[in-house]
C-alpha positions in Angstrom: 2.0 66.9 73.7 0.0 66.2 70.5 -0.5 62.6 71.6 -2.0 63.8 74.9 -4.3 66.2 73.1 -5.4 63.5 70.7 -6.2 61.1 73.6 -8.1 63.8 75.4 -10.2 64.7 72.3 -11.0 61.0 71.6 -11.8 60.3 75.3 -14.0 63.4 75.5 -15.8 62.4 72.3 -16.4 58.9 73.6 -17.7 60.1 77.0 -19.9 62.8 75.7 -21.5 61.0 72.7 -24.0 58.9 74.8 -24.9 62.1 76.7 -25.4 64.1 73.5 -27.2 61.4 71.6 -30.9 61.6 71.1 -32.8 59.1 73.2 -35.3 57.1 71.3 -38.2 55.8 73.3 -40.6 53.0 72.3 -43.6 55.0 73.5 -45.3 57.2 70.9 -45.3 60.9 71.5 -48.4 62.2 73.2 -50.5 64.4 70.7 -51.0 68.0 71.7 -54.3 69.3 72.9 -54.9 71.0 69.5 -54.2 67.8 67.7 -56.7 66.0 69.9 -59.3 68.7 69.5 -58.9 68.5 65.7 -59.3 64.7 65.8 -62.5 64.9 67.8 -64.0 67.6 65.5 -63.0 65.6 62.5 -64.5 62.4 63.9 -67.8 64.1 64.7 -68.2 65.3 61.1 -67.1 62.2 59.3 -68.6 59.3 61.3 -72.1 58.3 61.4 -73.7 56.8 64.4 -76.1 53.9 64.3 -79.3 54.7 66.2 -81.2 51.8 67.5 -84.7 52.2 68.7 -86.4 50.1 71.3 -90.1 49.6 71.5 -91.4 51.5 74.5 -94.1 49.6 76.3 -96.4 51.0 79.0 -96.0 49.9 82.6 -99.2 48.0 82.6 -98.4 46.1 79.4 -98.3 42.3 80.0 -94.9 40.7 80.0 -94.0 37.7 77.9 -96.1 34.7 78.9 -98.7 36.8 80.8 -102.3 37.3 79.7 -103.5 40.8 79.0 -105.2 42.5 81.9 -109.0 42.6 81.9 -111.2 45.7 82.0 -112.3 44.6 85.5 -108.7 44.3 86.7 -107.8 47.7 85.4 -110.9 49.2 87.0 -110.0 47.7 90.4 -106.5 48.9 90.0 -107.7 52.5 89.4 -109.9 52.2 92.5 -107.0 51.0 94.6 -104.9 53.9 93.3 -107.6 56.4 94.2 -107.8 55.0 97.7 -104.0 55.0 98.0 -103.9 51.2 98.9 -100.5 49.5 98.7 -98.8 46.2 99.6 -100.7 43.3 101.1 -103.8 45.5 101.5 -103.8 46.2 97.8 -103.5 42.5 97.0 -106.5 41.7 99.2 -108.5 44.6 97.8 -107.8 43.6 94.3 -108.8 40.0 95.0 -112.1 41.0 96.5 -112.8 43.6 93.9 -112.3 41.2 91.0 -114.6 38.6 92.5 -117.4 41.2 93.0 
């Protein structure tokens, strides 16, 4: 009887040990919401951001390789804007206006 009991105990221990064992995963545990909020708050207070400024140029500023616009051209452009001329008509108007 003692032999049967000993075999039962050993068998039960062997069968249940993998079930009872803690499973180790290779993936790290996901941080809680509170931990993530603390990390964000900490990063905002301790990190500095590099601010880069870009030169803002007006729309009518010449691009690289272009000559600056003349006073006559700017005046003709204002006249075309006032008359609400666009597209091919504007190009024709500008050409005639600059020649005048």
